[in-house]
C-alpha positions, 0 to 999 in steps of 0.5 A: 514838446515832442522835440524836447522829449526826444532831445532829453532822451538823447542827452540821457542816452549820451550821458549814460554811454559816456558814464559807462566809459568813464567807469571803465577808465577808472583804475580798479581798486580790487583784484579782478576775478577771472572767470572760471572755466567750466569743463565741457561735457565729454562722451562717456562710453556706455556698457550695453546690457545684453539682451537676455533670451527667454529661459529655455534649454538653449542660451545664446551668449552672442557678443555684440560685434566690436569695432576691430582693426583690419588685421583682426577677424570679425566675430561670427554671428552664432545667434541662429545656431541650434542643436540638431542632434546628439548621439552616441557613436558605435564606440560607447566612449565616443559621442557626436553633436551636430548643430544647424545654422553654423556660419560659413565664415566661422574661423578655423581656430574655433573651439567646440567644447562639450562639457569639459572635452574639446570636440573635433568639428567639420561640415561633413555634407557641404552640398546638402547641409552647408550650415550643419556642423558635426562635432565628435569627441569623448562622451560625457557621462550618460544622463548628465546635463552638459553645455556645448560651448563655442569659443574663439581664443581672442574672445574672453567669453564663449560665443555660444552656449547650448545646454542639453542632457546626455541621452543613455545609449539605446539597445539599438546602438550597441 
C-alpha cells in the first residue's frame, strides 16, 4: 500500500513538473508585462540643526567643521573663547577688548569686528597668556550694547559672537 501511494505521488509530481513546462512552451497570446524597475533609495544629505547654547550674554555661533580640500584651511574652534576685558584706552575715542581661549592656529586673515568697527588684534604676551588676544579700535558709544564678531572671509557666518554693554569711562581713566 505504501508503494502504491509513493508511486502515485511520484506520477503526480512528474505530471505537475511536465505540465509547467508545457505551459512555458505555449506561445503567449497577451503582451507580456515587463517588471517595473523600482528606484533604490539614495542617501539624502541632512542639515544638522545647530545646538543652541542657553540664553546668556555670550553666544557662540560655532560652525561645524566642514570637509575641506587639502588646499583650504580648516575652521578654528572658537567654542572656548570668552570675553576677558573691555576697557577704554587713554584716548577716549579708542577702545580695547581682550578675549581668552583664542586658538593658536587662528588664521591671519581673521577679522574681529566690535559693533560696526573692525579692530586690530594681537597676542601681546605670548609667554604669559598664549591664548589671550587683545583687540583695539574706534570706541563704540558708551552704554550701548554691541557684539564682538570673529569673521573669516571664506565663511559666510561669523564664527563667534559675544554681546556686551560698553562701559562708561571712569574718572580714573581720564
